[in-house]
LORO-594952 format. One line per 3 residues: number of its first residue (from 1); their letters; for each residue y, x, z of N, C-alpha, C, CB. Coordinates in pm, 1 decimal. Glycine has a CB too. Layout:
N
NUM> a> Y:X:Z:Y:X:Z:Y:X:Z:Y:X:Z; ...
END
This chain:
199
1> mgs> 12250.9:8703.9:27635.1:12294.4:8703.8:27489.8:12192.9:8745.7:27401.0:12409.5:8789.6:27465.9; 12085.0:8814.2:27429.3:11989.6:8864.3:27359.8:12004.4:9022.5:27313.6:11978.0:8775.5:27253.0; 11971.9:9039.8:27206.3:11971.5:9188.1:27158.7:12111.2:9201.5:27107.9:11855.6:9226.2:27038.3
4> lee> 12132.8:9337.5:27087.7:12254.0:9383.7:27043.5:12298.5:9338.5:26902.6:12249.1:9522.4:27050.7; 12198.3:9301.7:26795.3:12224.9:9238.6:26679.8:12293.7:9104.8:26689.7:12109.2:9227.3:26613.2; 12231.6:9043.6:26789.3:12284.0:8913.8:26815.2:12408.8:8899.9:26871.4:12205.8:8849.2:26889.7
7> iik> 12449.5:8975.2:26953.3:12576.1:8983.6:27017.0:12689.2:9012.0:26913.2:12571.4:9091.5:27124.8; 12652.0:9106.3:26817.9:12747.7:9153.8:26715.2:12769.9:9030.3:26612.7:12687.8:9291.5:26637.3; 12660.1:8956.4:26590.2:12660.7:8861.5:26496.7:12760.4:8726.8:26559.1:12499.3:8825.9:26464.5
10> ere> 12735.4:8710.9:26685.3:12823.6:8621.6:26766.2:12973.8:8646.8:26764.2:12781.7:8629.1:26904.3; 12987.1:8767.2:26779.5:13141.6:8836.0:26771.4:13182.8:8799.3:26647.4:13155.5:9004.6:26784.2; 13126.8:8825.2:26529.9:13165.8:8807.9:26395.2:13189.7:8652.5:26363.2:13056.3:8870.6:26302.9
13> ryk> 13110.9:8588.8:26420.0:13131.5:8417.3:26412.0:13258.8:8367.6:26485.9:12998.2:8331.9:26488.7; 13278.1:8429.7:26594.4:13404.4:8390.9:26670.5:13526.4:8433.2:26600.8:13407.2:8451.5:26810.1; 13522.9:8576.0:26538.7:13652.9:8603.0:26454.4:13665.1:8506.8:26333.2:13653.9:8756.1:26397.4
16> els> 13569.1:8471.7:26276.4:13566.4:8369.4:26160.6:13633.9:8241.1:26203.5:13416.1:8335.8:26113.8; 13586.8:8186.0:26318.8:13647.3:8069.8:26373.4:13803.4:8095.9:26411.9:13562.9:8025.7:26498.5; 13834.9:8195.6:26457.2:13974.7:8221.1:26504.0:14058.2:8236.6:26368.6:13984.7:8360.1:26604.0
19> fqy> 14009.3:8272.9:26261.1:14070.9:8299.2:26124.4:14096.1:8156.6:26073.6:13970.8:8389.5:26019.1; 13987.7:8076.9:26081.7:14001.4:7937.6:26040.7:14089.1:7839.1:26108.5:13883.2:7885.5:26044.1; 14119.2:7886.2:26248.8:14218.2:7800.7:26321.7:14340.1:7827.3:26279.4:14218.2:7814.0:26462.2
22> kkk> 14359.8:7963.3:26267.3:14505.0:8004.9:26204.1:14544.9:7943.2:26076.6:14512.4:8155.1:26175.4; 14448.3:7950.4:25992.9:14453.2:7890.4:25858.3:14501.0:7742.6:25856.7:14314.6:7898.9:25795.1; 14441.8:7678.8:25944.7:14453.9:7525.2:25962.4:14624.1:7497.6:26020.5:14319.6:7466.3:26091.5
25> iaq> 14666.6:7596.3:26115.7:14793.5:7566.2:26174.2:14882.4:7612.8:26035.7:14826.0:7656.6:26332.4; 14867.1:7689.5:25983.9:14940.8:7733.0:25864.8:14966.2:7614.9:25775.5:14864.3:7842.2:25788.3; 14844.9:7540.2:25731.4:14833.7:7436.5:25662.3:14946.8:7327.9:25696.1:14702.0:7393.0:25680.0
28> lns> 14928.6:7298.2:25831.4:15001.3:7204.8:25899.7:15152.3:7218.8:25885.7:14963.1:7210.1:26034.1; 15185.0:7353.0:25899.6:15325.1:7400.1:25908.1:15373.3:7369.3:25753.1:15337.6:7572.3:25958.4; 15289.7:7411.8:25663.2:15345.9:7387.3:25515.9:15362.1:7247.9:25479.8:15254.5:7446.7:25408.4
31> lik> 15278.9:7132.2:25547.9:15301.4:7006.2:25540.8:15426.3:6963.6:25592.1:15207.1:6945.9:25595.0; 15461.2:7002.7:25691.5:15605.4:6974.8:25769.6:15717.7:7027.8:25675.7:15617.7:7060.3:25927.5; 15705.3:7148.5:25613.8:15802.3:7198.5:25534.6:15827.9:7107.3:25402.3:15762.9:7339.1:25502.2
34> qle> 15707.2:7049.7:25350.4:15723.8:6975.9:25247.6:15786.1:6833.7:25274.0:15603.0:6970.9:25188.0; 15771.6:6791.9:25388.6:15821.5:6676.7:25449.6:15984.8:6691.5:25454.9:15752.6:6659.7:25595.4; 16009.7:6801.9:25508.9:16150.0:6826.8:25530.4:16225.1:6843.5:25383.9:16165.8:6961.3:25624.5
37> dqi> 16164.2:6902.2:25290.8:16218.0:6906.4:25156.6:16232.7:6772.4:25100.9:16134.3:6987.2:25068.1; 16112.3:6687.1:25114.1:16142.8:6536.7:25056.2:16249.2:6457.3:25121.8:16018.4:6446.7:25066.9; 16284.4:6476.4:25251.7:16383.4:6423.5:25319.4:16520.9:6474.6:25264.7:16362.0:6451.8:25459.4
40> qiv> 16533.2:6602.4:25236.7:16657.9:6654.2:25194.6:16686.9:6612.8:25052.1:16660.0:6802.5:25208.9; 16570.8:6571.8:24963.7:16605.7:6540.5:24824.9:16663.2:6396.0:24830.4:16476.7:6553.3:24724.3; 16586.9:6311.8:24896.7:16627.6:6151.9:24935.4:16772.2:6162.4:24975.5:16532.8:6078.4:25072.8
43> qek> 16807.7:6250.6:25066.1:16962.5:6245.9:25123.6:17039.9:6290.0:25013.9:16996.8:6344.3:25257.5; 17017.5:6391.5:24944.9:17115.5:6431.2:24837.6:17112.1:6330.5:24728.3:17084.8:6572.7:24779.0; 17026.0:6263.6:24691.5:17012.7:6152.1:24580.8:17109.1:6029.0:24645.0:16831.8:6098.0:24555.4
46> tre> 17101.0:6002.3:24766.2:17160.6:5881.1:24829.2:17317.0:5930.4:24827.6:17092.9:5843.4:24993.4; 17358.7:6049.3:24872.9:17488.5:6101.3:24865.1:17544.4:6079.4:24724.8:17488.4:6246.3:24903.0; 17477.2:6135.1:24620.5:17525.6:6113.2:24486.6:17557.9:5972.0:24455.0:17429.4:6160.9:24391.9
49> rmt> 17466.9:5880.3:24490.9:17476.5:5748.8:24453.3:17606.1:5694.9:24523.2:17346.7:5671.0:24490.4; 17617.0:5731.2:24663.6:17726.9:5661.9:24732.1:17859.6:5720.1:24686.2:17712.9:5673.4:24886.8; 17856.8:5844.6:24633.6:17988.7:5870.7:24580.3:18027.1:5800.3:24450.8:18001.4:6011.3:24560.2
52> qlk> 17928.9:5751.9:24375.3:17960.9:5684.5:24249.9:17999.0:5534.1:24303.7:17827.3:5689.7:24136.4; 17954.9:5479.7:24411.6:17991.9:5344.4:24452.9:18118.7:5361.5:24522.3:17885.6:5273.8:24542.5; 18146.5:5455.4:24588.7:18275.8:5485.8:24660.4:18389.9:5492.1:24554.3:18266.1:5627.3:24743.2
55> ane> 18363.7:5545.0:24449.8:18465.4:5553.5:24338.4:18511.3:5414.3:24301.5:18406.2:5625.8:24210.3; 18416.1:5304.8:24284.9:18444.7:5162.6:24265.9:18485.0:5077.1:24379.9:18335.2:5104.6:24212.8; 18485.3:5158.6:24492.8:18513.8:5072.6:24622.9:18652.1:5017.1:24638.7:18489.4:5155.9:24748.5
58> sri> 18747.6:5089.7:24589.4:18889.7:5045.0:24561.2:18898.7:4917.2:24505.5:18959.0:5133.2:24471.9; 18827.4:4914.7:24361.9:18821.4:4794.5:24278.6:18769.4:4672.3:24379.8:18715.8:4821.1:24144.4; 18658.6:4707.7:24461.5:18610.5:4580.5:24532.1:18705.4:4524.1:24626.3:18485.3:4604.1:24607.4
61> fea> 18774.8:4626.7:24693.1:18872.3:4587.3:24782.8:18981.3:4497.7:24738.4:18925.8:4695.5:24831.8; 19042.5:4566.2:24616.3:19143.2:4480.4:24567.3:19116.3:4331.0:24503.5:19204.4:4557.5:24472.9; 18994.6:4347.5:24472.3:18938.9:4209.5:24420.9:18936.7:4102.6:24528.1:18790.4:4224.2:24366.7
64> erk> 18889.2:4159.7:24637.6:18869.7:4073.7:24764.8:19020.3:4029.4:24811.9:18786.6:4165.7:24892.2; 19124.5:4137.0:24799.2:19248.0:4093.9:24842.6:19286.5:3971.8:24766.3:19347.5:4200.0:24830.4; 19288.5:3998.6:24632.4:19342.2:3905.9:24522.3:19239.9:3773.0:24511.9:19348.5:3994.0:24368.5
67> eeq> 19139.9:3787.0:24592.0:19025.8:3668.7:24580.5:18975.9:3645.8:24452.6:19074.5:3532.2:24624.0; 18961.4:3760.5:24394.8:18889.0:3745.4:24267.4:18740.7:3777.6:24273.7:18951.5:3832.1:24164.9; 18656.3:3693.7:24210.3:18532.8:3715.7:24243.4:18452.5:3730.4:24095.8:18484.2:3598.5:24341.7
70> sdd> 18461.9:3845.2:24042.7:18401.8:3860.5:23914.8:18253.9:3909.4:23935.4:18486.0:3960.3:23827.0; 18174.8:3890.3:23822.8:18033.9:3925.0:23816.7:18010.2:4090.7:23856.7:17980.6:3888.9:23660.4; 18100.0:4159.8:23804.4:18092.1:4313.1:23826.9:18127.9:4348.0:23962.5:18184.8:4392.3:23732.7
73> iti> 18203.8:4288.4:24027.9:18227.7:4320.8:24168.3:18109.6:4266.9:24264.7:18367.6:4258.2:24210.8; 18056.1:4148.7:24233.8:17937.3:4118.4:24297.3:17825.6:4189.2:24279.6:17907.1:4009.2:24274.2; 17797.9:4227.5:24162.3:17687.8:4323.9:24133.7:17702.1:4460.6:24222.2:17690.1:4359.1:23973.9
76> lke> 17822.8:4517.1:24217.7:17860.4:4645.2:24288.2:17822.0:4628.8:24432.9:18017.3:4679.3:24275.1; 17875.6:4512.2:24492.1:17844.3:4495.2:24639.4:17698.0:4489.7:24669.7:17907.3:4368.6:24693.1; 17627.6:4405.2:24581.0:17488.0:4402.6:24601.4:17416.6:4541.9:24594.6:17430.9:4311.7:24502.2
79> eln> 17461.0:4613.1:24474.2:17397.9:4746.8:24476.3:17415.6:4833.9:24606.8:17453.0:4823.8:24361.1; 17557.0:4811.5:24649.9:17590.1:4917.6:24777.4:17494.2:4874.7:24873.5:17751.9:4911.3:24848.9; 17484.1:4742.8:24899.8:17396.1:4696.6:25027.4:17244.2:4741.3:24999.6:17402.5:4518.8:25051.1
82> vlc> 17213.1:4708.7:24879.2:17059.1:4748.7:24858.2:17027.2:4903.6:24862.3:17008.6:4695.1:24712.4; 17133.0:4984.1:24817.7:17125.7:5126.6:24836.1:17131.2:5175.6:24969.7:17224.2:5187.3:24767.7; 17223.1:5124.5:25049.4:17221.9:5160.2:25191.2:17100.5:5112.2:25264.5:17341.8:5106.5:25257.7
85> kqt> 17061.3:4997.4:25233.1:16906.0:4967.5:25306.4:16805.1:5056.2:25270.9:16840.6:4827.2:25269.5; 16797.8:5094.8:25135.7:16691.9:5194.8:25091.1:16713.3:5330.8:25141.3:16684.6:5203.5:24942.2; 16824.4:5368.7:25155.4:16845.5:5494.9:25186.0:16811.2:5507.6:25339.6:16986.8:5534.7:25147.1
88> nsy> 16848.8:5393.0:25408.8:16815.0:5394.2:25561.6:16666.3:5390.6:25575.6:16879.5:5267.2:25642.5; 16610.0:5301.0:25509.5:16456.3:5290.5:25515.6:16368.9:5427.6:25480.6:16413.6:5175.9:25410.0; 16427.4:5482.7:25364.1:16354.2:5607.9:25316.1:16380.8:5719.7:25431.7:16413.7:5660.5:25159.2
91> vsl> 16499.6:5740.8:25474.6:16527.6:5844.9:25584.8:16446.7:5809.0:25712.4:16687.6:5850.7:25621.6; 16443.9:5688.9:25745.4:16373.4:5656.0:25879.9:16218.6:5681.3:25872.2:16398.7:5499.1:25920.4; 16170.1:5653.0:25723.6:16009.0:5663.9:25707.3:15997.1:5801.6:25728.2:15938.4:5616.5:25558.3
94> yqk> 16073.7:5892.3:25656.3:16028.3:6013.8:25645.0:16057.0:6087.2:25768.3:16079.1:6073.9:25532.3; 16164.5:6036.9:25853.6:16178.5:6096.4:25994.2:16053.3:6065.2:26087.1:16311.7:6036.8:26064.7; 16007.6:5920.0:26051.1:15891.1:5901.9:26140.7:15786.3:5984.8:26092.7:15843.4:5759.4:26150.2
97> kke> 15758.5:6015.0:25975.1:15637.4:6094.0:25920.5:15656.0:6244.4:25975.2:15631.6:6090.3:25745.1; 15772.7:6296.8:25980.6:15805.1:6413.4:26040.1:15775.2:6429.1:26166.7:15920.2:6436.9:26028.8; 15815.5:6322.6:26243.1:15796.8:6328.5:26409.9:15651.9:6310.6:26408.6:15882.0:6200.6:26512.2
100> nye> 15574.2:6239.6:26346.5:15431.0:6233.1:26374.9:15370.9:6360.7:26352.4:15361.8:6131.6:26294.3; 15395.4:6418.4:26238.5:15351.4:6565.7:26205.8:15365.0:6653.6:26306.3:15422.1:6625.0:26098.7; 15497.4:6643.1:26353.0:15538.9:6743.0:26459.0:15453.4:6723.4:26584.3:15693.9:6727.3:26496.5
103> kgl> 15431.5:6593.5:26626.4:15353.0:6553.6:26743.2:15206.9:6611.4:26711.0:15355.7:6385.6:26766.6; 15152.2:6570.2:26592.2:15018.5:6611.5:26570.3:15006.6:6755.7:26557.1:14964.3:6548.2:26455.4; 15105.4:6833.8:26505.0:15104.5:6981.8:26492.0:15097.4:7039.4:26647.4:15246.2:7036.2:26406.4
106> kiv> 15183.0:6994.7:26729.1:15197.3:7024.4:26863.4:15054.7:7022.8:26957.0:15299.9:6922.7:26913.7; 14996.9:6903.7:26912.5:14877.2:6881.3:26988.9:14771.9:6977.3:26934.7:14830.5:6731.9:26980.9; 14765.4:6974.8:26809.6:14672.1:7071.6:26738.4:14695.4:7228.2:26769.5:14689.1:7049.1:26582.9
109> kea> 14810.1:7260.0:26789.0:14844.2:7402.1:26826.0:14808.7:7441.0:26973.3:14996.4:7424.8:26804.6; 14833.8:7328.6:27068.2:14787.0:7335.3:27193.8:14642.3:7358.9:27209.7:14821.9:7224.7:27255.8; 14548.2:7258.2:27128.1:14431.8:7272.6:27127.8:14353.2:7398.3:27068.8:14403.5:7173.0:27080.9
112> fee> 14425.9:7443.0:26948.9:14370.6:7559.0:26891.1:14400.3:7677.4:26989.1:14429.2:7582.4:26747.0; 14532.8:7687.9:27056.7:14559.7:7794.0:27125.3:14465.8:7810.3:27249.9:14696.3:7788.3:27157.4; 14422.9:7693.5:27311.6:14322.1:7701.3:27417.8:14185.5:7751.3:27375.3:14305.8:7569.3:27477.8
115> rlk> 14149.3:7711.1:27256.7:14028.0:7740.1:27189.9:14028.9:7908.7:27159.2:14019.1:7643.2:27049.1; 14133.3:7947.9:27116.9:14155.7:8084.8:27076.2:14158.3:8170.2:27188.0:14276.4:8101.1:27001.7; 14200.3:8128.4:27284.9:14197.6:8206.4:27433.0:14051.2:8207.5:27457.9:14285.6:8124.1:27570.2
118> eiy> 13980.0:8109.5:27464.7:13834.8:8111.0:27492.6:13748.7:8226.0:27401.4:13779.4:7958.5:27461.4; 13811.8:8202.2:27259.2:13743.3:8284.4:27159.6:13758.3:8437.1:27188.2:13798.6:8251.3:27019.5; 13887.7:8463.7:27220.1:13924.4:8609.8:27257.1:13867.9:8665.9:27399.7:14085.1:8619.8:27261.2
121> tig> 13834.7:8563.7:27462.5:13779.8:8603.4:27618.2:13642.0:8637.4:27579.9:13783.3:8470.2:27748.3; 13578.7:8557.6:27512.3:13432.9:8574.6:27468.4:13409.5:8694.0:27372.0:13383.9:8443.7:27396.5; 13505.1:8734.0:27299.6:13510.5:8849.1:27205.2:13518.3:8977.4:27298.7:13642.8:8837.8:27099.7
124> ddi> 13597.6:8961.3:27403.2:13629.4:9083.0:27497.8:13492.3:9102.0:27574.2:13765.3:9052.3:27610.9; 13438.1:8984.5:27623.4:13302.6:8995.7:27678.9:13185.1:9045.7:27607.4:13268.2:8880.5:27717.3; 13179.4:9029.0:27478.8:13105.4:9075.2:27388.7:13122.8:9225.3:27355.5:13123.9:8996.8:27286.1
127> dkr> 13239.3:9278.2:27351.9:13282.3:9404.1:27327.2:13229.1:9489.9:27461.5:13446.5:9403.2:27301.0; 13261.6:9432.4:27565.2:13220.6:9508.6:27678.0:13064.6:9517.8:27696.5:13283.7:9448.8:27799.1; 12983.2:9422.3:27661.5:12845.4:9410.0:27654.6:12795.2:9512.1:27577.3:12804.0:9287.7:27606.8
130> ikr> 12855.3:9513.5:27450.6:12814.1:9608.4:27347.2:12831.1:9764.9:27404.5:12907.4:9581.3:27210.6; 12945.3:9774.4:27482.5:12975.0:9906.6:27520.5:12857.4:9949.5:27637.0:13135.6:9912.4:27577.1; 12817.6:9847.2:27713.7:12724.8:9871.5:27833.4:12596.2:9888.8:27775.2:12721.3:9754.8:27941.7
133> sks> 12554.5:9811.7:27652.6:12420.6:9836.2:27595.3:12414.9:9968.2:27536.8:12383.4:9735.0:27492.1; 12510.0:10010.3:27483.5:12508.5:10150.2:27399.6:12520.7:10271.8:27525.3:12663.0:10159.1:27272.9; 12576.3:10253.5:27628.8:12560.4:10356.6:27734.5:12457.7:10353.2:27842.0:12673.5:10363.7:27798.4
136> mpi> 12396.7:10246.9:27838.4:12279.7:10227.5:27916.1:12156.0:10161.6:27859.4:12316.4:10157.4:28021.8; 12089.9:10251.9:27783.1:11963.8:10159.8:27703.1:11867.1:10155.9:27801.5:11889.9:10226.9:27555.4; 11869.6:10040.3:27883.5:11763.2:10035.7:27990.6:11616.8:9998.4:27928.9:11807.0:9923.5:28104.0
139> iff> 11618.6:9913.5:27810.0:11502.6:9886.2:27745.8:11409.3:9995.0:27704.4:11534.4:9818.8:27643.5; 11479.3:10124.5:27659.1:11420.9:10243.5:27618.2:11335.6:10309.4:27755.5:11544.7:10342.4:27557.5; 11414.1:10307.0:27850.8:11355.9:10375.2:27984.1:11236.3:10287.7:28009.9:11465.7:10377.0:28123.1
142> eed> 11239.2:10161.7:28009.2:11128.4:10087.2:28049.4:11004.7:10120.9:27948.7:11168.2:9932.5:28051.2; 11029.4:10129.1:27857.1:10907.1:10175.5:27745.8:10847.2:10299.8:27762.8:10955.4:10185.9:27601.0; 10951.2:10391.1:27804.6:10894.7:10537.0:27834.1:10827.0:10541.2:27964.8:11009.7:10649.0:27836.4
145> ndk> 10858.6:10462.1:28071.3:10781.3:10448.0:28203.7:10646.9:10401.4:28188.0:10847.4:10354.4:28297.4; 10648.1:10284.7:28092.5:10510.4:10235.0:28078.0:10403.9:10331.7:27993.1:10522.5:10095.4:28007.1; 10468.6:10408.0:27913.2:10399.8:10522.9:27838.7:10341.8:10638.7:27930.2:10503.6:10587.4:27739.4
148> eee> 10424.3:10667.1:28027.8:10394.1:10771.7:28115.8:10282.4:10720.2:28207.7:10519.7:10817.9:28193.1; 10288.3:10596.0:28255.4:10201.3:10551.8:28350.9:10051.8:10532.7:28284.7:10260.3:10420.4:28412.2; 10061.2:10491.1:28136.1:9926.7:10498.0:28062.6:9864.7:10624.6:28040.7:9937.0:10442.9:27936.0
151> efe> 9953.2:10731.5:28015.9:9901.1:10864.0:27995.2:9835.2:10910.9:28159.7:10040.0:10971.8:27931.3; 9915.0:10866.3:28258.9:9868.0:10920.5:28364.4:9737.0:10864.5:28408.0:9960.4:10913.0:28457.5; 9701.4:10734.9:28393.9:9575.9:10675.8:28395.2:9458.3:10734.1:28317.3:9594.6:10552.9:28354.8
154> ein> 9496.0:10763.3:28184.1:9391.6:10847.9:28106.9:9359.7:10967.1:28157.7:9428.2:10876.7:27978.9; 9449.0:11060.5:28210.7:9433.0:11166.2:28276.6:9339.6:11166.7:28394.6:9546.9:11201.1:28307.6; 9377.5:11074.3:28468.5:9289.3:11037.6:28603.9:9140.1:11003.2:28544.3:9359.8:10887.0:28698.8
157> dve> 9121.4:10915.2:28444.7:9001.5:10871.0:28386.7:8913.2:11005.0:28354.7:9034.6:10780.8:28254.8; 8981.4:11112.8:28296.7:8914.1:11218.5:28243.3:8877.9:11296.9:28367.7:8996.4:11296.3:28137.4; 8964.3:11303.4:28448.5:8909.9:11400.6:28582.4:8813.5:11332.2:28645.8:9020.3:11437.5:28700.5
160> iig> 8778.3:11212.9:28659.4:8666.9:11132.0:28700.8:8556.7:11160.1:28630.9:8689.3:10998.9:28692.0; 8563.8:11156.2:28516.8:8438.1:11180.4:28436.9:8397.1:11328.4:28441.5:8458.5:11136.5:28286.3; 8492.5:11423.0:28468.7:8451.5:11560.1:28504.3:8375.8:11586.5:28622.9:8558.4:11636.2:28514.7
163> edn> 8417.8:11516.8:28730.0:8382.6:11518.4:28862.9:8228.3:11463.9:28845.9:8488.1:11425.7:28960.3; 8207.3:11381.7:28782.5:8055.3:11312.6:28761.2:7970.8:11419.2:28705.9:8050.1:11177.2:28650.6; 8029.5:11481.7:28582.5:7938.6:11587.9:28521.8:7918.2:11716.1:28615.1:8001.3:11635.5:28381.5
166> dqs> 8008.4:11754.7:28692.2:7985.4:11853.6:28772.6:7874.6:11829.9:28876.3:8103.2:11884.6:28829.2; 7884.5:11699.0:28935.5:7794.4:11669.0:29028.3:7631.9:11672.5:28972.7:7838.8:11533.0:29080.9; 7647.0:11616.0:28830.4:7507.0:11609.9:28782.7:7457.4:11758.6:28745.0:7497.0:11509.2:28653.0
169> hee> 7557.5:11848.8:28719.5:7503.4:11982.6:28682.5:7443.4:12049.8:28819.8:7626.8:12078.5:28612.9; 7523.3:12014.9:28915.1:7483.9:12081.4:29047.9:7336.8:12036.9:29102.4:7596.7:12042.1:29161.1; 7319.7:11915.6:29062.5:7198.9:11841.9:29093.3:7079.9:11924.4:29001.0:7219.5:11669.0:29051.5
172> dnd> 7110.7:11934.0:28881.2:7012.3:11994.3:28783.0:6978.2:12129.7:28832.2:7069.5:12003.0:28634.9; 7103.7:12216.0:28875.0:7060.1:12339.1:28926.5:6986.3:12349.7:29058.1:7166.4:12414.6:28934.9; 6988.3:12262.7:29133.6:6927.3:12252.3:29260.7:6782.2:12226.4:29235.2:6991.9:12143.8:29347.1
175> qsh> 6769.6:12131.8:29119.2:6620.9:12110.6:29081.2:6549.6:12242.3:29021.7:6611.5:11991.7:28968.8; 6638.2:12315.6:28929.5:6575.7:12429.2:28875.2:6546.0:12550.1:28959.6:6650.4:12468.5:28774.2; 6631.6:12555.4:29081.6:6606.2:12649.1:29188.6:6475.3:12617.2:29244.1:6712.6:12646.3:29295.5
178> eed> 6468.5:12498.0:29292.9:6349.3:12454.9:29360.3:6204.8:12489.8:29279.0:6366.5:12298.1:29382.0; 6217.2:12454.8:29157.8:6100.7:12476.5:29058.0:6076.3:12629.1:29040.6:6134.2:12408.6:28910.1; 6185.4:12709.9:29038.4:6157.2:12856.6:29060.5:6094.5:12901.6:29158.4:6252.9:12923.7:29066.2
181> nek> 6129.1:12856.0:29283.7:6091.2:12884.6:29404.1:5938.8:12871.9:29408.3:6161.6:12801.6:29498.4; 5896.6:12729.6:29364.5:5764.9:12713.8:29363.4:5670.3:12791.4:29290.3:5748.5:12607.3:29334.0; 5735.2:12837.6:29177.3:5649.0:12937.5:29079.7:5621.5:13052.7:29142.7:5717.1:12979.3:28948.3
184> knn> 5747.3:13095.0:29208.1:5715.0:13225.3:29283.6:5619.3:13223.1:29401.0:5838.6:13280.5:29336.1; 5622.7:13131.4:29462.3:5509.1:13098.2:29566.6:5361.6:13095.2:29520.2:5535.1:12960.6:29624.2; 5362.7:13030.6:29396.9:5239.3:13022.7:29340.8:5194.9:13150.7:29285.0:5237.6:12923.2:29245.0
187> tet> 5267.5:13229.8:29234.2:5237.1:13368.1:29179.6:5202.2:13461.7:29287.8:5355.6:13426.3:29101.6; 5264.4:13450.7:29404.9:5227.9:13533.1:29521.3:5101.3:13493.8:29566.3:5324.0:13525.0:29632.2; 5062.4:13379.1:29583.7:4935.3:13345.9:29636.9:4825.3:13363.1:29544.6:4935.1:13215.3:29683.0
190> nqp> 4847.1:13369.0:29431.3:4742.8:13406.1:29320.7:4708.7:13563.5:29304.9:4799.9:13354.4:29178.0; 4821.0:13627.7:29349.2:4790.2:13789.6:29335.1:4713.6:13833.6:29418.8:4896.8:13879.1:29346.2; 4690.6:13808.1:29540.8:4575.4:13848.2:29653.7:4456.2:13803.2:29612.5:4594.4:13789.3:29798.2
193> ekt> 4447.5:13680.9:29547.8:4293.5:13634.5:29487.0:4249.3:13737.4:29393.8:4291.5:13484.6:29398.6; 4332.8:13769.3:29286.8:4306.5:13851.2:29184.2:4259.2:13982.5:29254.2:4429.1:13865.7:29090.4; 4329.9:14034.0:29336.6:4295.1:14168.9:29395.4:4162.8:14184.9:29451.4:4385.4:14202.9:29499.2
196> sqt> 4143.7:14070.4:29537.6:3992.0:14044.9:29589.2:3901.5:14053.8:29486.6:3967.4:13907.8:29652.6; 3921.1:13985.7:29378.0:3806.2:13984.0:29269.9:3788.2:14115.9:29215.7:3834.3:13886.8:29149.2; 3898.4:14192.7:29185.4:3887.8:14320.4:29133.4:3802.9:14399.4:29210.0:4008.5:14380.6:29120.7
199> k> 3818.7:14399.7:29352.3:3748.9:14479.7:29424.2:3597.6:14441.7:29417.9:3804.1:14479.7:29554.5
END
């Protein structure tokens, strides 16, 4: 996943996605409610008109019994038939729309629920990773070890340089001792010569 900051950003992104999915489901539920309200309005208007036509139904039947065919009766019959057809078509149309929306909502809900499960699973995994990264800062330990190794190498280098200096000092001391011995020998040999000359 990368660094801790990237993990936190990923978790925030999944939270935003889950919020958007829930918002879409709420919008679909609102559309279905609107359709149900429209169907109810159509049914109420149809009932009102049917009540008016039924009030004239007795006149229609009486006219048929008497075999009277007035223009008013014919018009009433046609209106009744047209209204029944319109009502049936409106109701069936809205019922189909409602069924389609319900099917669509069911599919969307199932898809969203599966996706939300994945998102919550990933979110839990991210939370666990964050807890582990906070409790075990492995990166910092590795950096400290590297520094300790570098310091150890520097100390060794200093010790090696010190040993070389000690050896060179010892060699210089040996040379100075040899020179002193030679001077002493020379002075000892020169002293008897001087004594002989004085005599």
